[in-house]
C-alpha positions as CSV (number, residue, x, y, z in Angstrom):
1,M,10.4,2.2,-26.6
2,E,11.5,0.1,-23.7
3,V,11.7,1.3,-20.1
4,K,15.4,0.9,-20.0
5,D,15.7,3.5,-22.8
6,L,13.8,6.2,-21.0
7,Q,15.4,9.3,-19.5
8,P,17.0,9.7,-17.0
9,K,18.7,6.6,-18.3
10,A,20.8,6.0,-15.2
11,V,17.6,5.6,-13.2
12,F,15.4,3.7,-15.7
13,E,18.1,1.1,-16.5
14,I,18.2,0.1,-12.9
15,F,14.4,0.3,-12.5
16,D,14.0,-2.0,-15.5
17,Q,16.3,-4.6,-13.8
18,I,14.3,-4.3,-10.6
19,T,11.0,-5.0,-12.3
20,K,12.4,-8.3,-13.5
21,I,13.1,-9.5,-9.9
22,P,10.3,-11.1,-7.9
23,R,10.0,-9.2,-4.6
24,P,6.8,-9.8,-2.7
25,S,6.8,-8.6,0.9
26,K,8.6,-11.0,3.2
27,K,10.1,-12.8,0.2
28,E,12.8,-10.3,-0.8
29,E,15.7,-12.7,-1.0
30,K,16.3,-12.1,-4.8
31,I,16.0,-8.3,-4.7
32,R,18.3,-8.2,-1.6
33,Q,20.9,-10.3,-3.4
34,Y,20.6,-8.0,-6.5
35,I,21.3,-4.9,-4.3
36,L,24.3,-6.6,-2.7
37,D,25.7,-7.8,-6.1
38,F,25.1,-4.3,-7.5
39,A,27.2,-2.8,-4.7
40,K,30.0,-5.4,-5.2
41,E,30.1,-4.7,-9.0
42,H,30.5,-1.0,-8.4
43,G,32.9,-1.2,-5.5
44,I,30.4,0.2,-3.0
45,E,30.5,-0.8,0.7
46,A,27.3,-2.7,1.6
47,H,25.9,-5.2,4.1
48,A,22.6,-6.7,5.1
49,D,21.6,-6.4,8.8
50,K,20.1,-9.1,11.0
51,I,16.5,-8.5,9.8
52,G,17.3,-8.2,6.1
53,N,17.7,-4.5,5.4
54,V,20.6,-3.5,3.2
55,I,22.8,-0.6,4.1
56,L,25.2,0.9,1.5
57,R,27.8,3.7,2.0
58,K,29.8,6.0,-0.3
59,P,32.5,8.4,0.9
60,A,32.1,12.1,0.2
61,S,33.4,13.9,-2.8
62,A,36.8,15.5,-2.4
63,G,36.4,18.6,-0.2
64,C,33.0,17.7,1.2
65,E,34.2,15.3,3.9
66,N,32.9,17.5,6.7
67,A,29.3,17.8,5.3
68,P,26.6,16.0,7.2
69,T,26.0,12.4,6.1
70,V,22.7,12.1,4.1
71,I,20.7,8.8,4.1
72,L,18.7,7.9,1.0
73,Q,16.0,5.5,2.0
74,G,13.5,3.3,0.2
75,H,12.0,-0.2,0.5
76,M,12.7,-3.3,-1.6
77,D,9.3,-5.1,-1.5
78,M,6.2,-4.3,-3.6
79,V,2.5,-4.8,-3.3
80,C,1.4,-7.8,-5.4
81,E,-2.0,-7.3,-7.1
82,S,-3.0,-8.8,-10.5
83,N,-6.0,-9.0,-12.8
84,D,-4.9,-12.6,-13.4
85,K,-5.5,-14.7,-10.3
86,N,-2.9,-17.2,-11.5
87,F,-0.1,-14.7,-11.8
88,N,2.8,-15.8,-9.5
89,F,4.6,-12.8,-8.1
90,E,7.2,-15.1,-6.5
91,T,8.5,-16.4,-9.8
92,T,7.2,-14.2,-12.6
93,P,8.8,-10.8,-13.7
94,I,6.7,-7.8,-14.1
95,T,6.0,-6.9,-17.8
96,T,6.3,-3.1,-18.2
97,I,4.7,-1.0,-20.9
98,V,5.6,2.5,-22.0
99,D,2.2,4.2,-22.6
100,G,2.7,7.7,-23.7
101,E,4.1,9.7,-20.8
102,W,3.4,6.9,-18.4
103,V,5.0,3.5,-17.5
104,R,2.6,0.8,-16.3
105,A,2.5,-3.0,-16.0
106,D,0.6,-5.5,-18.0
107,G,-2.3,-6.4,-15.7
108,T,-0.3,-6.2,-12.4
109,T,1.0,-3.7,-10.0
110,L,4.1,-2.0,-11.4
111,G,6.2,-1.9,-8.3
112,A,7.2,1.7,-8.8
113,D,6.2,1.8,-5.2
114,N,9.1,1.7,-4.2
115,G,11.2,0.3,-7.1
116,I,11.8,3.8,-8.5
117,G,13.1,5.1,-5.1
118,V,15.5,2.2,-4.9
119,A,16.6,2.7,-8.5
120,A,17.2,6.4,-7.9
121,A,19.3,5.7,-4.7
122,L,21.5,3.2,-6.5
123,A,21.9,5.5,-9.5
124,I,23.1,8.2,-7.1
125,L,25.8,5.9,-5.8
126,T,27.1,5.3,-9.3
127,D,27.0,8.9,-10.4
128,D,30.6,10.1,-10.4
129,T,29.6,13.6,-11.7
130,L,27.7,14.4,-8.5
131,V,29.3,16.5,-5.8
132,H,28.1,15.2,-2.5
133,G,28.8,14.7,1.2
134,P,29.0,11.3,2.8
135,L,26.1,9.1,1.7
136,E,24.3,6.2,3.2
137,V,21.5,4.2,1.4
138,L,19.1,2.3,3.5
139,I,16.8,-0.2,1.6
140,T,14.3,-1.7,4.0
141,M,12.5,-5.0,3.8
142,D,8.8,-5.8,4.3
143,E,7.5,-2.2,4.3
144,E,4.2,-3.0,2.7
145,T,2.9,-5.6,5.1
146,G,4.3,-4.5,8.5
147,M,7.2,-2.1,8.1
148,T,9.2,-4.9,9.6
149,G,12.6,-3.7,8.4
150,A,12.2,-0.1,9.7
151,N,10.7,-1.4,12.9
152,N,13.7,-3.6,13.6
153,L,16.5,-1.3,12.5
154,E,19.0,-1.3,15.3
155,K,20.4,1.8,17.0
156,G,23.8,2.7,15.7
157,E,23.3,1.1,12.3
158,L,22.9,4.5,10.6
159,K,25.5,7.3,10.9
160,G,23.7,10.0,9.0
161,T,21.9,13.0,10.5
162,I,19.7,13.8,7.4
163,L,17.3,11.3,5.8
164,I,15.6,11.6,2.4
165,N,12.8,9.1,2.1
166,L,12.2,8.3,-1.6
167,D,8.7,6.8,-1.2
168,S,6.4,9.7,-2.0
169,E,4.1,9.8,-5.0
170,D,3.5,13.4,-6.1
171,D,5.7,15.7,-8.1
172,A,6.1,19.2,-6.9
173,E,5.3,18.2,-3.3
174,V,7.6,17.8,-0.3
175,F,6.4,15.7,2.6
176,V,7.3,16.4,6.2
177,G,4.8,14.2,8.1
178,C,2.6,11.1,7.8
179,A,-0.1,9.3,9.6
180,G,0.4,6.5,12.1
181,G,-1.2,3.2,11.6
182,I,-2.4,0.0,13.3
183,D,-4.0,-3.3,12.1
184,T,-7.0,-4.9,13.7
185,V,-7.8,-8.5,12.9
186,A,-11.0,-10.3,13.8
187,T,-11.2,-14.1,13.9
188,F,-14.5,-16.0,13.5
189,H,-14.6,-19.7,14.4
190,Y,-17.3,-21.5,12.4
191,N,-18.9,-25.0,12.4
192,R,-19.5,-26.8,9.2
193,S,-23.1,-27.7,8.3
194,F,-24.6,-29.8,5.6
195,A,-25.6,-27.6,2.7
196,P,-29.4,-27.8,2.5
197,A,-30.5,-29.9,-0.4
198,D,-33.6,-27.7,-1.0
199,F,-31.6,-24.6,-1.5
200,H,-30.4,-23.0,-4.8
201,Y,-26.8,-21.8,-4.7
202,F,-25.3,-18.7,-6.3
203,L,-21.8,-17.3,-6.8
204,M,-21.8,-13.5,-6.4
205,D,-18.6,-12.0,-7.8
206,V,-17.3,-8.5,-7.5
207,R,-14.3,-7.7,-9.6
208,D,-12.3,-5.0,-11.5
209,G,-12.8,-2.2,-8.9
210,L,-10.3,0.5,-8.9
211,G,-9.0,-0.4,-5.5
212,G,-5.8,1.6,-4.6
213,H,-3.8,2.6,-1.7
214,S,-5.7,2.6,1.6
215,G,-3.9,5.7,2.7
216,G,-3.3,7.8,-0.5
217,D,-6.6,6.9,-2.2
218,I,-9.0,6.4,0.8
219,H,-10.5,9.9,0.3
220,L,-11.5,9.2,-3.3
221,G,-14.6,7.2,-2.4
222,R,-13.8,4.1,-4.3
223,A,-15.8,1.0,-3.9
224,N,-14.8,-1.6,-1.3
225,A,-15.6,-5.0,-2.7
226,N,-16.0,-6.6,0.7
227,K,-18.6,-4.0,1.6
228,L,-20.5,-4.5,-1.6
229,V,-20.8,-8.3,-0.9
230,A,-21.9,-7.7,2.7
231,R,-24.4,-5.1,1.7
232,F,-26.2,-7.3,-0.7
233,L,-26.3,-10.3,1.7
234,F,-27.5,-8.1,4.6
235,N,-30.4,-6.8,2.6
236,L,-31.2,-10.3,1.3
237,M,-31.2,-11.7,4.9
238,K,-34.0,-9.3,5.8
239,D,-36.5,-11.4,3.8
240,H,-34.8,-14.7,3.2
241,E,-32.9,-17.5,5.0
242,V,-29.4,-17.2,3.6
243,S,-26.8,-19.9,3.8
244,V,-23.1,-18.9,3.1
245,S,-20.6,-21.6,2.0
246,T,-17.4,-19.6,1.1
247,I,-16.5,-16.0,1.2
248,D,-13.3,-14.3,0.1
249,G,-12.3,-10.6,-0.6
250,G,-9.3,-8.3,-0.8
251,N,-5.7,-9.3,-0.1
252,L,-3.5,-6.7,1.6
253,R,-4.2,-4.6,4.6
254,N,-3.0,-1.4,2.8
255,A,-5.0,-1.9,-0.4
256,I,-8.7,-1.0,-0.9
257,P,-10.3,-4.3,-1.9
258,R,-11.3,-4.3,-5.5
259,A,-12.5,-7.9,-5.8
260,A,-14.6,-10.3,-3.6
261,H,-16.9,-13.2,-4.0
262,V,-19.3,-15.3,-2.0
263,V,-21.1,-18.6,-2.6
264,F,-24.5,-18.6,-0.9
265,G,-27.8,-20.3,-1.1
266,V,-31.5,-19.5,-0.5
267,H,-34.5,-21.8,-0.6
268,T,-35.2,-23.0,-4.2
269,S,-38.6,-21.2,-4.2
270,K,-36.8,-17.9,-3.7
271,K,-34.4,-18.2,-6.6
272,E,-36.2,-15.7,-8.8
273,D,-36.5,-13.2,-5.9
274,V,-32.8,-13.2,-5.5
275,C,-32.1,-12.6,-9.2
276,A,-34.5,-9.7,-9.2
277,A,-33.0,-8.3,-6.0
278,F,-29.5,-8.6,-7.5
279,N,-30.4,-6.8,-10.7
280,K,-31.9,-3.9,-8.7
281,Y,-28.8,-3.9,-6.5
282,V,-26.5,-3.7,-9.5
283,A,-28.4,-0.8,-10.9
284,D,-28.1,1.0,-7.5
285,I,-24.3,0.4,-7.4
286,E,-23.8,1.5,-11.0
287,R,-25.8,4.7,-10.3
288,E,-23.9,5.4,-7.0
289,Y,-20.5,5.0,-8.6
290,K,-21.2,6.4,-12.0
291,G,-18.2,8.2,-13.5
292,L,-15.9,6.8,-10.8
293,E,-15.9,3.0,-10.9
294,T,-16.1,2.6,-14.7
295,T,-14.7,-1.0,-14.8
296,L,-16.4,-2.4,-11.7
297,K,-18.4,-5.6,-12.4
298,L,-20.9,-7.4,-10.2
299,T,-22.2,-10.8,-11.5
300,L,-24.4,-13.5,-10.1
301,E,-24.5,-17.1,-11.5
302,S,-25.9,-20.4,-10.3
303,V,-23.5,-23.0,-9.0
304,D,-23.6,-26.6,-7.8
305,K,-24.5,-27.4,-4.2
306,P,-21.3,-26.9,-2.1
307,D,-19.9,-29.5,0.3
308,F,-20.8,-27.5,3.3
309,T,-22.1,-24.2,4.6
310,L,-21.2,-22.1,7.6
311,D,-23.4,-22.5,10.7
312,A,-26.3,-20.1,10.9
313,T,-25.0,-18.1,13.8
314,T,-21.6,-17.4,12.2
315,T,-23.2,-16.5,8.9
316,R,-25.5,-14.0,10.6
317,N,-22.7,-12.5,12.7
318,L,-20.2,-12.3,9.9
319,I,-22.5,-10.6,7.5
320,L,-23.9,-8.1,10.1
321,S,-20.4,-7.1,11.2
322,L,-19.0,-6.7,7.7
323,Y,-21.9,-4.6,6.8
324,C,-21.7,-2.2,9.8
325,A,-17.9,-2.2,10.2
326,P,-16.6,1.3,9.4
327,H,-14.6,1.9,6.2
328,G,-13.3,5.1,4.6
329,V,-12.5,8.6,5.9
330,I,-13.5,9.1,9.5
331,S,-12.3,12.7,9.9
332,M,-10.3,15.4,8.1
333,S,-7.4,17.3,9.5
334,R,-8.2,20.8,11.0
335,D,-4.5,21.8,10.7
336,I,-3.7,20.9,7.1
337,E,-6.3,21.6,4.5
338,G,-7.3,18.6,2.4
339,L,-5.5,16.1,4.6
340,V,-7.3,13.0,5.8
341,E,-6.7,12.8,9.5
342,T,-8.3,9.4,10.4
343,S,-9.5,6.5,8.2
344,T,-10.1,2.8,8.3
345,N,-9.9,0.1,5.6
346,L,-11.9,-3.1,5.7
347,A,-9.1,-4.8,3.8
348,S,-9.7,-8.6,3.5
349,V,-11.9,-11.5,4.4
350,K,-10.2,-14.9,4.2
351,M,-11.4,-18.4,5.1
352,K,-8.7,-20.6,6.6
353,D,-8.3,-24.4,6.6
354,N,-8.8,-24.6,10.4
355,D,-12.5,-23.5,10.2
356,Q,-11.6,-19.9,10.9
357,I,-12.5,-16.7,9.0
358,L,-10.0,-13.8,9.3
359,V,-11.1,-10.2,8.7
360,T,-8.2,-7.8,8.4
361,T,-8.6,-4.1,8.8
362,S,-6.2,-1.2,8.9
363,Q,-6.6,2.1,10.7
364,R,-4.6,5.3,10.1
365,S,-4.5,8.7,11.8
366,S,-2.1,11.6,12.2
367,V,-3.4,11.8,15.8
368,D,-2.4,8.8,17.8
369,S,-5.4,9.0,20.2
370,R,-7.8,9.0,17.2
371,K,-5.9,6.0,15.6
372,F,-6.5,4.0,18.8
373,D,-10.1,5.3,19.0
374,I,-11.1,4.1,15.5
375,A,-9.3,0.8,16.1
376,G,-11.3,0.4,19.2
377,Q,-14.6,1.1,17.3
378,V,-13.6,-1.6,14.8
379,E,-12.8,-4.0,17.7
380,A,-16.2,-3.3,19.3
381,V,-18.1,-4.1,16.1
382,F,-16.4,-7.5,15.8
383,R,-16.5,-8.4,19.5
384,L,-20.3,-7.8,19.4
385,A,-20.4,-10.3,16.6
386,G,-18.6,-12.9,18.7
387,A,-15.2,-12.7,17.0
388,E,-11.8,-12.7,18.7
389,V,-10.0,-9.4,18.0
390,E,-6.3,-8.6,18.1
391,H,-4.3,-5.4,17.2
392,G,-0.9,-5.3,15.6
393,D,2.0,-3.3,17.0
394,G,1.3,-0.4,14.7
395,Y,3.5,2.6,14.1
396,P,3.4,6.2,15.2
397,A,2.7,9.3,13.2
398,W,5.6,11.3,11.9
399,T,5.1,14.8,13.3
400,P,5.9,17.6,10.8
401,N,9.0,19.8,11.5
402,L,8.5,23.0,9.6
403,D,11.9,24.2,10.6
404,S,13.6,21.3,8.8
405,T,16.8,22.1,7.0
406,I,16.5,19.3,4.5
407,M,12.9,20.4,3.8
408,K,14.2,23.8,2.8
409,L,17.0,22.4,0.7
410,A,14.7,20.1,-1.2
411,S,12.2,22.9,-1.7
412,D,14.9,25.3,-2.9
413,A,16.2,22.7,-5.3
414,Y,12.9,22.2,-7.0
415,E,12.2,25.9,-7.2
416,E,15.6,26.6,-8.6
417,L,15.2,23.9,-11.3
418,Y,11.6,24.4,-12.3
419,G,10.6,27.9,-11.2
420,K,7.9,26.7,-8.8
421,R,7.9,26.3,-5.0
422,P,6.7,22.8,-4.1
423,A,3.9,22.4,-1.7
424,I,4.9,21.3,1.8
425,K,2.5,18.6,2.9
426,A,1.9,15.7,5.3
427,I,0.6,12.4,3.8
428,H,-2.2,10.1,5.1
429,A,-0.3,7.0,4.0
430,G,2.4,5.6,6.4
431,L,6.0,6.3,5.8
432,E,8.9,4.6,7.5
433,C,10.1,8.0,8.7
434,S,7.7,7.6,11.6
435,L,9.7,4.6,12.9
436,F,13.2,5.9,12.3
437,Q,12.5,8.8,14.6
438,Q,12.1,6.3,17.5
439,N,15.8,5.1,17.4
440,Y,17.2,8.3,15.8
441,P,15.2,11.1,17.4
442,G,17.5,13.9,16.0
443,L,17.2,12.8,12.4
444,D,16.2,15.6,10.0
445,M,13.8,14.0,7.5
446,V,11.9,14.7,4.4
447,S,10.2,12.7,1.6
448,F,9.7,13.3,-2.1
449,G,9.3,11.3,-5.3
450,P,7.8,11.3,-8.8
451,T,4.1,11.1,-9.6
452,L,2.6,7.7,-9.2
453,R,-1.1,6.9,-9.6
454,D,-3.3,4.0,-8.5
455,V,-0.5,2.3,-6.5
456,H,-1.4,-1.0,-4.8
457,S,-3.6,-1.9,-7.8
458,P,-3.0,-3.2,-11.3
459,S,-3.7,0.3,-12.6
460,E,-0.5,1.6,-11.0
461,R,1.4,3.9,-13.3
462,M,4.4,6.3,-13.1
463,H,4.7,9.6,-14.9
464,I,7.9,9.6,-16.9
465,P,8.6,13.4,-17.0
466,A,8.1,13.5,-13.2
467,V,10.8,10.9,-12.8
468,D,13.2,13.2,-14.6
469,R,12.3,16.1,-12.3
470,F,12.6,13.9,-9.2
471,W,16.1,12.8,-10.3
472,H,17.4,16.3,-10.8
473,Q,15.7,17.6,-7.6
474,L,17.4,14.8,-5.7
475,R,20.8,15.5,-7.2
476,L,20.6,19.2,-6.5
477,T,19.4,18.6,-3.0
478,L,22.4,16.5,-2.3
479,E,24.7,19.1,-3.8
480,K,23.2,21.7,-1.5
481,A,23.5,19.4,1.5
482,A,27.2,19.0,0.7
483,K,27.7,22.7,1.4
484,L,26.3,22.6,4.9
């Protein structure tokens, strides 16, 4: 069976079309045009704002003109992660696979985050059987790498007073709050040195880790490939002179890095010592992550002498700082059981052509002061190592409103349909709701969606029955809102 033939067909037909459209963050021209063309084809009012968000509007059903305007909101970009390093997300469509009750992609991220939310919103606009009040649909750009679209949405662009965010990932849960976030980037400047001729050189490769969302999956204890590389080199440096030539790990600030590699050398006489140390290290890692990281691979192979190595000071400072930089859960919430309050992700290490090494990290917290505190700790580590450190603008936390009208309607709709009261939760991942409340402080907001797993990784998958429940919950919620 193909994705377009799944139920609810109105949603999956659009989702199938979306998967065929390349849409990396900051390169959303094709998906933006698709949405505008879709609106034109169906006679729906639509326009793109100055930054590149798309806003669509549909009048109320007859008799519901005085109901509050409801905004359906999702984002058009997707996280681009692939098992194939040569996969080009700018030109190549996603290949989808129906695997039992799940939809997944063939070796890449699926883009259900947030393609399924966009598909549901567009399907609502073409559903002539639905009784609803005035509707707006806001599809933002560049959510994944900076929330640029939400951050630059101008005052007055939206008319609605209720917003349903369609970017959550758990069936039977309704979200009313999220963590705030900030990025911290360290820049090392290095000098090139001649690679010692009497050294033996190795490529250490870490690959096929689970990775995942740095907000939604950070509490699962998955391996960070950057930390695995740094840990081995740190221990090696205790007994040997180590010369690093190239290092690379991770990609996106909001993804736990699942792959990394480093080319390094030691004196030729120490070759066998390194091999023995690596074998012991692999055994330690396999034992530590037994039953969790079932596909993780660590390999070591000999390579030719590189053209250059990093100067000794930068090598030492880089490895020491990567090893001791915090990563993972920092604290749990005392207000909501099971919710991560504060975390940090050592996201990527990238060498640049201008003799710089950029280390990108991302901090999250539902408490703004703790967010800035952990960002400060990360900054301190890298400043001690001699790096330049800058922070991004960040985004605030979305504070839960347990008196929310739309929260009650969405919860009532799910219970009425499926006989179960959904859990009311906050999420550790960032949602654009936190930014909307700045320019639209009176907006009543909620977020819900179908079950997605392992988002931001090539293992991303979406539960088909949950999409059907999500669709009917959304429709009934809008019908209830039309009676307000």
